[in-house]
DOFILO-22561 format. One record per atom (N, C-alpha, C): residue number from 1; atom name; x, y, z; residue in one letter. Coordinates in pm, whole numbers, padded with zeros to 5 digits. Atoms other than C-alpha are relative to their C-alpha. Layout:
N
<guza nr="NUM" atom="CA" X="X" Y="Y" Z="Z" rest="a"/>
...
***
This chain:
68
<guza nr="1" atom="N" X="-00081" Y="00092" Z="-00031" rest="m"/>
<guza nr="1" atom="CA" X="09343" Y="04058" Z="12541" rest="m"/>
<guza nr="1" atom="C" X="00140" Y="00085" Z="00016" rest="m"/>
<guza nr="2" atom="N" X="-00135" Y="-00086" Z="-00007" rest="t"/>
<guza nr="2" atom="CA" X="09689" Y="04170" Z="12656" rest="t"/>
<guza nr="2" atom="C" X="00132" Y="-00105" Z="-00044" rest="t"/>
<guza nr="3" atom="N" X="-00118" Y="00106" Z="00030" rest="s"/>
<guza nr="3" atom="CA" X="10036" Y="04013" Z="12511" rest="s"/>
<guza nr="3" atom="C" X="00098" Y="00053" Z="00065" rest="s"/>
<guza nr="4" atom="N" X="-00129" Y="-00044" Z="-00063" rest="n"/>
<guza nr="4" atom="CA" X="10357" Y="04019" Z="12685" rest="n"/>
<guza nr="4" atom="C" X="00099" Y="00046" Z="-00119" rest="n"/>
<guza nr="5" atom="N" X="-00120" Y="00002" Z="00091" rest="n"/>
<guza nr="5" atom="CA" X="10546" Y="04030" Z="12348" rest="n"/>
<guza nr="5" atom="C" X="00011" Y="00116" Z="-00033" rest="n"/>
<guza nr="6" atom="N" X="-00009" Y="-00137" Z="00015" rest="t"/>
<guza nr="6" atom="CA" X="10693" Y="04348" Z="12270" rest="t"/>
<guza nr="6" atom="C" X="00083" Y="00031" Z="-00138" rest="t"/>
<guza nr="7" atom="N" X="-00062" Y="-00011" Z="00138" rest="p"/>
<guza nr="7" atom="CA" X="10794" Y="04477" Z="11926" rest="p"/>
<guza nr="7" atom="C" X="00168" Y="00019" Z="00022" rest="p"/>
<guza nr="8" atom="N" X="-00176" Y="-00022" Z="00006" rest="p"/>
<guza nr="8" atom="CA" X="11158" Y="04486" Z="11841" rest="p"/>
<guza nr="8" atom="C" X="00041" Y="00143" Z="00028" rest="p"/>
<guza nr="9" atom="N" X="-00013" Y="-00138" Z="-00020" rest="p"/>
<guza nr="9" atom="CA" X="11343" Y="04788" Z="11932" rest="p"/>
<guza nr="9" atom="C" X="00054" Y="00060" Z="-00135" rest="p"/>
<guza nr="10" atom="N" X="-00041" Y="-00081" Z="00135" rest="a"/>
<guza nr="10" atom="CA" X="11394" Y="05055" Z="11636" rest="a"/>
<guza nr="10" atom="C" X="00119" Y="00030" Z="00012" rest="a"/>
<guza nr="11" atom="N" X="-00154" Y="-00025" Z="00022" rest="a"/>
<guza nr="11" atom="CA" X="11694" Y="05105" Z="11463" rest="a"/>
<guza nr="11" atom="C" X="00059" Y="00137" Z="00048" rest="a"/>
<guza nr="12" atom="N" X="-00037" Y="-00143" Z="00001" rest="g"/>
<guza nr="12" atom="CA" X="11907" Y="05378" Z="11581" rest="g"/>
<guza nr="12" atom="C" X="00077" Y="00060" Z="-00095" rest="g"/>
<guza nr="13" atom="N" X="-00060" Y="-00064" Z="00124" rest="l"/>
<guza nr="13" atom="CA" X="12077" Y="05640" Z="11383" rest="l"/>
<guza nr="13" atom="C" X="00131" Y="-00058" Z="-00025" rest="l"/>
<guza nr="14" atom="N" X="-00141" Y="00030" Z="00041" rest="g"/>
<guza nr="14" atom="CA" X="12407" Y="05478" Z="11414" rest="g"/>
<guza nr="14" atom="C" X="00090" Y="00081" Z="-00003" rest="g"/>
<guza nr="15" atom="N" X="-00108" Y="-00100" Z="-00017" rest="i"/>
<guza nr="15" atom="CA" X="12732" Y="05646" Z="11469" rest="i"/>
<guza nr="15" atom="C" X="00040" Y="00111" Z="-00100" rest="i"/>
<guza nr="16" atom="N" X="-00020" Y="-00084" Z="00083" rest="w"/>
<guza nr="16" atom="CA" X="12777" Y="05816" Z="11144" rest="w"/>
<guza nr="16" atom="C" X="-00123" Y="00102" Z="-00045" rest="w"/>
<guza nr="17" atom="N" X="00117" Y="-00117" Z="-00008" rest="a"/>
<guza nr="17" atom="CA" X="12428" Y="05963" Z="11147" rest="a"/>
<guza nr="17" atom="C" X="00017" Y="00099" Z="00115" rest="a"/>
<guza nr="18" atom="N" X="-00031" Y="-00064" Z="-00131" rest="n"/>
<guza nr="18" atom="CA" X="12517" Y="06085" Z="11489" rest="n"/>
<guza nr="18" atom="C" X="00106" Y="00110" Z="-00036" rest="n"/>
<guza nr="19" atom="N" X="-00101" Y="-00067" Z="00036" rest="l"/>
<guza nr="19" atom="CA" X="12825" Y="06246" Z="11361" rest="l"/>
<guza nr="19" atom="C" X="-00039" Y="00118" Z="-00078" rest="l"/>
<guza nr="20" atom="N" X="00053" Y="-00111" Z="00075" rest="g"/>
<guza nr="20" atom="CA" X="12630" Y="06430" Z="11102" rest="g"/>
<guza nr="20" atom="C" X="-00103" Y="00097" Z="00088" rest="g"/>
<guza nr="21" atom="N" X="00071" Y="-00085" Z="-00081" rest="i"/>
<guza nr="21" atom="CA" X="12417" Y="06583" Z="11368" rest="i"/>
<guza nr="21" atom="C" X="00075" Y="00087" Z="00069" rest="i"/>
<guza nr="22" atom="N" X="-00064" Y="-00102" Z="-00069" rest="w"/>
<guza nr="22" atom="CA" X="12683" Y="06716" Z="11540" rest="w"/>
<guza nr="22" atom="C" X="00081" Y="00077" Z="-00072" rest="w"/>
<guza nr="23" atom="N" X="-00074" Y="-00121" Z="00114" rest="i"/>
<guza nr="23" atom="CA" X="12874" Y="06876" Z="11231" rest="i"/>
<guza nr="23" atom="C" X="-00101" Y="00096" Z="-00059" rest="i"/>
<guza nr="24" atom="N" X="00120" Y="-00085" Z="00042" rest="t"/>
<guza nr="24" atom="CA" X="12529" Y="07015" Z="11143" rest="t"/>
<guza nr="24" atom="C" X="-00020" Y="00121" Z="00096" rest="t"/>
<guza nr="25" atom="N" X="-00003" Y="-00084" Z="-00134" rest="f"/>
<guza nr="25" atom="CA" X="12503" Y="07191" Z="11495" rest="f"/>
<guza nr="25" atom="C" X="00142" Y="00090" Z="00029" rest="f"/>
<guza nr="26" atom="N" X="-00107" Y="-00073" Z="00005" rest="g"/>
<guza nr="26" atom="CA" X="12840" Y="07281" Z="11470" rest="g"/>
<guza nr="26" atom="C" X="00034" Y="00092" Z="-00090" rest="g"/>
<guza nr="27" atom="N" X="-00001" Y="-00084" Z="00085" rest="a"/>
<guza nr="27" atom="CA" X="12814" Y="07447" Z="11166" rest="a"/>
<guza nr="27" atom="C" X="-00122" Y="00110" Z="00025" rest="a"/>
<guza nr="28" atom="N" X="00106" Y="-00097" Z="-00046" rest="a"/>
<guza nr="28" atom="CA" X="12494" Y="07626" Z="11272" rest="a"/>
<guza nr="28" atom="C" X="00073" Y="00101" Z="00125" rest="a"/>
<guza nr="29" atom="N" X="-00081" Y="-00066" Z="-00129" rest="f"/>
<guza nr="29" atom="CA" X="12686" Y="07744" Z="11593" rest="f"/>
<guza nr="29" atom="C" X="00106" Y="00073" Z="-00062" rest="f"/>
<guza nr="30" atom="N" X="-00104" Y="-00079" Z="00062" rest="g"/>
<guza nr="30" atom="CA" X="12973" Y="07868" Z="11359" rest="g"/>
<guza nr="30" atom="C" X="-00026" Y="00148" Z="-00060" rest="g"/>
<guza nr="31" atom="N" X="00056" Y="-00087" Z="00088" rest="v"/>
<guza nr="31" atom="CA" X="12748" Y="08076" Z="11147" rest="v"/>
<guza nr="31" atom="C" X="-00050" Y="00103" Z="00100" rest="v"/>
<guza nr="32" atom="N" X="00048" Y="-00086" Z="-00126" rest="v"/>
<guza nr="32" atom="CA" X="12596" Y="08243" Z="11477" rest="v"/>
<guza nr="32" atom="C" X="00115" Y="00075" Z="00055" rest="v"/>
<guza nr="33" atom="N" X="-00102" Y="-00040" Z="-00072" rest="v"/>
<guza nr="33" atom="CA" X="12918" Y="08302" Z="11640" rest="v"/>
<guza nr="33" atom="C" X="00096" Y="00097" Z="-00132" rest="v"/>
<guza nr="34" atom="N" X="-00034" Y="-00122" Z="00112" rest="g"/>
<guza nr="34" atom="CA" X="13071" Y="08451" Z="11299" rest="g"/>
<guza nr="34" atom="C" X="-00069" Y="00072" Z="-00011" rest="g"/>
<guza nr="35" atom="N" X="00095" Y="-00146" Z="00004" rest="g"/>
<guza nr="35" atom="CA" X="12795" Y="08680" Z="11254" rest="g"/>
<guza nr="35" atom="C" X="00020" Y="00106" Z="00098" rest="g"/>
<guza nr="36" atom="N" X="-00058" Y="-00103" Z="-00123" rest="f"/>
<guza nr="36" atom="CA" X="12880" Y="08829" Z="11610" rest="f"/>
<guza nr="36" atom="C" X="00124" Y="00066" Z="-00011" rest="f"/>
<guza nr="37" atom="N" X="-00121" Y="-00032" Z="00046" rest="f"/>
<guza nr="37" atom="CA" X="13237" Y="08842" Z="11485" rest="f"/>
<guza nr="37" atom="C" X="00005" Y="00054" Z="-00086" rest="f"/>
<guza nr="38" atom="N" X="-00005" Y="-00058" Z="00119" rest="d"/>
<guza nr="38" atom="CA" X="13146" Y="08973" Z="11164" rest="d"/>
<guza nr="38" atom="C" X="00115" Y="-00064" Z="-00095" rest="d"/>
<guza nr="39" atom="N" X="-00078" Y="00090" Z="00118" rest="n"/>
<guza nr="39" atom="CA" X="13342" Y="08673" Z="10990" rest="n"/>
<guza nr="39" atom="C" X="-00064" Y="-00110" Z="-00015" rest="n"/>
<guza nr="40" atom="N" X="00070" Y="00107" Z="00043" rest="v"/>
<guza nr="40" atom="CA" X="13086" Y="08433" Z="10879" rest="v"/>
<guza nr="40" atom="C" X="00090" Y="-00075" Z="-00056" rest="v"/>
<guza nr="41" atom="N" X="-00075" Y="00137" Z="00105" rest="a"/>
<guza nr="41" atom="CA" X="13338" Y="08230" Z="10641" rest="a"/>
<guza nr="41" atom="C" X="00091" Y="-00063" Z="00111" rest="a"/>
<guza nr="42" atom="N" X="-00049" Y="00048" Z="-00079" rest="l"/>
<guza nr="42" atom="CA" X="13543" Y="08174" Z="10957" rest="l"/>
<guza nr="42" atom="C" X="-00079" Y="-00105" Z="00086" rest="l"/>
<guza nr="43" atom="N" X="00123" Y="00093" Z="-00080" rest="g"/>
<guza nr="43" atom="CA" X="13249" Y="08053" Z="11167" rest="g"/>
<guza nr="43" atom="C" X="-00024" Y="-00103" Z="-00086" rest="g"/>
<guza nr="44" atom="N" X="00029" Y="00089" Z="00082" rest="v"/>
<guza nr="44" atom="CA" X="13153" Y="07825" Z="10870" rest="v"/>
<guza nr="44" atom="C" X="00140" Y="-00107" Z="-00002" rest="v"/>
<guza nr="45" atom="N" X="-00120" Y="00128" Z="00008" rest="a"/>
<guza nr="45" atom="CA" X="13503" Y="07668" Z="10838" rest="a"/>
<guza nr="45" atom="C" X="00046" Y="-00048" Z="00142" rest="a"/>
<guza nr="46" atom="N" X="-00049" Y="00081" Z="-00155" rest="l"/>
<guza nr="46" atom="CA" X="13543" Y="07611" Z="11225" rest="l"/>
<guza nr="46" atom="C" X="-00124" Y="-00039" Z="00059" rest="l"/>
<guza nr="47" atom="N" X="00139" Y="00048" Z="-00074" rest="g"/>
<guza nr="47" atom="CA" X="13177" Y="07531" Z="11327" rest="g"/>
<guza nr="47" atom="C" X="00031" Y="-00149" Z="-00013" rest="g"/>
<guza nr="48" atom="N" X="-00016" Y="00166" Z="00016" rest="p"/>
<guza nr="48" atom="CA" X="13208" Y="07175" Z="11173" rest="p"/>
<guza nr="48" atom="C" X="00106" Y="-00068" Z="00051" rest="p"/>
<guza nr="49" atom="N" X="-00086" Y="00059" Z="-00073" rest="a"/>
<guza nr="49" atom="CA" X="13529" Y="07104" Z="11320" rest="a"/>
<guza nr="49" atom="C" X="-00020" Y="-00022" Z="00140" rest="a"/>
<guza nr="50" atom="N" X="00069" Y="-00008" Z="-00129" rest="l"/>
<guza nr="50" atom="CA" X="13378" Y="07202" Z="11647" rest="l"/>
<guza nr="50" atom="C" X="-00094" Y="-00067" Z="00042" rest="l"/>
<guza nr="51" atom="N" X="00093" Y="00079" Z="00007" rest="g"/>
<guza nr="51" atom="CA" X="13114" Y="07000" Z="11579" rest="g"/>
<guza nr="51" atom="C" X="00092" Y="-00179" Z="00014" rest="g"/>
<guza nr="52" atom="N" X="-00059" Y="00118" Z="-00029" rest="v"/>
<guza nr="52" atom="CA" X="13348" Y="06706" Z="11550" rest="v"/>
<guza nr="52" atom="C" X="00102" Y="-00026" Z="00117" rest="v"/>
<guza nr="53" atom="N" X="-00088" Y="-00005" Z="-00131" rest="a"/>
<guza nr="53" atom="CA" X="13558" Y="06777" Z="11847" rest="a"/>
<guza nr="53" atom="C" X="-00103" Y="-00061" Z="00115" rest="a"/>
<guza nr="54" atom="N" X="00086" Y="00007" Z="-00093" rest="a"/>
<guza nr="54" atom="CA" X="13264" Y="06793" Z="12052" rest="a"/>
<guza nr="54" atom="C" X="-00078" Y="-00152" Z="-00010" rest="a"/>
<guza nr="55" atom="N" X="00053" Y="00139" Z="00017" rest="w"/>
<guza nr="55" atom="CA" X="13124" Y="06447" Z="11911" rest="w"/>
<guza nr="55" atom="C" X="00090" Y="-00081" Z="00047" rest="w"/>
<guza nr="56" atom="N" X="-00115" Y="00107" Z="-00039" rest="a"/>
<guza nr="56" atom="CA" X="13453" Y="06303" Z="11983" rest="a"/>
<guza nr="56" atom="C" X="00006" Y="-00021" Z="00149" rest="a"/>
<guza nr="57" atom="N" X="00027" Y="00006" Z="-00153" rest="v"/>
<guza nr="57" atom="CA" X="13433" Y="06405" Z="12357" rest="v"/>
<guza nr="57" atom="C" X="-00118" Y="-00085" Z="00027" rest="v"/>
<guza nr="58" atom="N" X="00123" Y="00041" Z="-00034" rest="f"/>
<guza nr="58" atom="CA" X="13083" Y="06316" Z="12382" rest="f"/>
<guza nr="58" atom="C" X="00036" Y="-00164" Z="-00019" rest="f"/>
<guza nr="59" atom="N" X="-00023" Y="00162" Z="00015" rest="m"/>
<guza nr="59" atom="CA" X="13145" Y="05945" Z="12261" rest="m"/>
<guza nr="59" atom="C" X="00123" Y="-00067" Z="00105" rest="m"/>
<guza nr="60" atom="N" X="-00115" Y="00057" Z="-00088" rest="a"/>
<guza nr="60" atom="CA" X="13481" Y="05897" Z="12472" rest="a"/>
<guza nr="60" atom="C" X="-00084" Y="00015" Z="00109" rest="a"/>
<guza nr="61" atom="N" X="00058" Y="-00023" Z="-00121" rest="l"/>
<guza nr="61" atom="CA" X="13274" Y="06013" Z="12769" rest="l"/>
<guza nr="61" atom="C" X="-00091" Y="-00125" Z="00049" rest="l"/>
<guza nr="62" atom="N" X="00117" Y="00084" Z="00004" rest="r"/>
<guza nr="62" atom="CA" X="12998" Y="05780" Z="12689" rest="r"/>
<guza nr="62" atom="C" X="00036" Y="-00138" Z="00001" rest="r"/>
<guza nr="63" atom="N" X="-00055" Y="00094" Z="-00008" rest="s"/>
<guza nr="63" atom="CA" X="13214" Y="05505" Z="12632" rest="s"/>
<guza nr="63" atom="C" X="00088" Y="-00052" Z="00127" rest="s"/>
<guza nr="64" atom="N" X="-00061" Y="00017" Z="-00149" rest="a"/>
<guza nr="64" atom="CA" X="13413" Y="05557" Z="12948" rest="a"/>
<guza nr="64" atom="C" X="-00088" Y="-00070" Z="00093" rest="a"/>
<guza nr="65" atom="N" X="00097" Y="00001" Z="-00093" rest="r"/>
<guza nr="65" atom="CA" X="13104" Y="05561" Z="13142" rest="r"/>
<guza nr="65" atom="C" X="-00057" Y="-00158" Z="-00036" rest="r"/>
<guza nr="66" atom="N" X="00076" Y="00137" Z="00023" rest="r"/>
<guza nr="66" atom="CA" X="12985" Y="05240" Z="12990" rest="r"/>
<guza nr="66" atom="C" X="00094" Y="-00099" Z="00028" rest="r"/>
<guza nr="67" atom="N" X="-00119" Y="00064" Z="-00040" rest="d"/>
<guza nr="67" atom="CA" X="13323" Y="05062" Z="13046" rest="d"/>
<guza nr="67" atom="C" X="00012" Y="-00028" Z="00148" rest="d"/>
<guza nr="68" atom="N" X="00007" Y="-00002" Z="-00161" rest="s"/>
<guza nr="68" atom="CA" X="13311" Y="05137" Z="13408" rest="s"/>
<guza nr="68" atom="C" X="-00078" Y="-00079" Z="00088" rest="s"/>
***
C-alpha cells in the first residue's frame, strides 16, 4: 500500500551550527597553512577569522541569490 503522506522535513543545522562548521574548517586550514610557513600560532589565530569571513560572504551571496 502506498501513501502520499511524506514525513516532515528534518531540522537543519541552523545558522549558528553552520557558523561553527566554517570556523572549524578555517582553523584547520590555518593550522595547515601555518605549518607550511613555520608559524602555526599565527595560522591558529587567523584561521577562525578566515572561516568567519568566508561564512559571511557565503551567506551574503546565498541571501542575494534568494532575494533576486
